[in-house]
C-alpha positions in Angstrom: 0.2 -0.1 -0.1 1.4 3.1 -0.9 0.5 6.6 1.6 -2.4 8.7 -0.2 -1.1 12.3 -1.5 -3.0 14.2 1.2 -1.3 15.1 4.2 -3.0 14.1 7.4 -3.7 11.3 10.0 -4.7 7.6 9.2 -5.4 4.5 10.5 -6.1 1.0 9.9 -9.6 -0.4 10.5 -10.2 -4.2 10.8 -13.9 -5.3 10.1 -15.0 -9.0 10.2 -17.6 -11.0 8.3 -17.6 -8.6 5.2 -19.6 -6.0 7.2 -19.1 -2.8 9.2 -18.4 -4.6 13.1 -15.0 -3.4 14.0 -12.6 -5.5 15.7 -9.7 -3.3 16.0 -8.0 0.0 15.0 -4.2 0.5 14.3 -2.0 3.5 16.0 -2.7 6.8 14.3 0.1 7.7 11.5 0.8 10.9 9.8 1.1 11.5 6.1 3.7 14.3 6.1 5.3 16.8 3.6 8.5 14.5 2.3 11.8 16.1 3.5 14.9 15.7 0.5 18.0 15.6 1.5 21.6 15.5 0.0 24.7 13.7 1.5 28.3 13.9 -0.1 31.0 11.6 0.2 33.5 13.7 1.8 34.0 17.6 2.8 36.9 18.0 1.0 38.1 17.1 -2.7 41.4 17.5 -4.6 41.0 19.3 -8.0 39.4 17.2 -10.4 38.1 14.3 -8.0 34.6 13.0 -8.5 32.3 14.2 -5.6 29.5 11.5 -5.1 26.3 12.8 -3.6 23.6 10.8 -2.5 20.1 11.6 -2.4 16.5 10.8 -0.9 13.3 11.9 -0.7 13.0 12.9 -4.2 9.7 14.9 -5.4 8.4 12.9 -8.3 8.8 15.4 -11.3 10.6 14.7 -14.3 11.9 18.2 -14.0 13.2 18.1 -10.5 17.3 18.4 -10.2 20.4 18.7 -8.3 22.7 21.4 -9.0 25.9 21.8 -8.0 27.5 25.7 -6.9 30.3 27.5 -5.8 29.0 28.6 -2.2 27.3 32.0 -2.6 26.4 31.8 -6.4 23.1 32.8 -7.2 20.7 30.0 -7.9 21.2 30.6 -11.9 25.1 30.2 -11.9 25.5 26.8 -11.2 28.6 24.8 -12.1 26.8 21.9 -13.1 23.3 19.7 -12.5 21.6 16.8 -13.1 17.8 15.9 -13.6 16.5 13.0 -11.1 14.1 11.3 -13.6 11.7 10.3 -11.1 14.1 8.3 -9.0 13.0 8.4 -5.3 16.6 7.5 -3.9 19.9 7.6 -6.0 23.2 8.5 -6.4 24.7 11.3 -8.6 28.8 11.9 -9.5 29.9 15.6 -10.5 33.4 15.9 -11.9 35.1 19.0 -10.0 37.6 21.0 -12.0 39.0 23.4 -9.8 39.3 23.7 -5.9 36.1 26.3 -4.8 33.7 26.0 -1.9 31.0 24.7 -3.1 27.1 23.6 -1.9 24.2 21.5 -3.4 21.0 22.8 -4.1 17.6 20.9 -4.4 15.3 22.3 -6.9 
């Protein structure tokens, strides 16, 4: 079973004899907004070393993407980027050409 798209509180109910005589109820479960996360395989890299970023809880949009930025740059000033292509959990690798302070932004 997949969680519903509508946020809120939910529970399971157990009925007997193909009717509505309830014989059990689960705990209440919350469907909450997803929280995308990004983690990187290290905090320092040598020039031209591959940087591997793992991401989870990506939205299900074919146009969602992760950008690689020099820290402090505007959102439109990325160094490189990758589209997520509707993958809920994955890993991407981005080559780094020169040493800079960088950050990942999830869009």
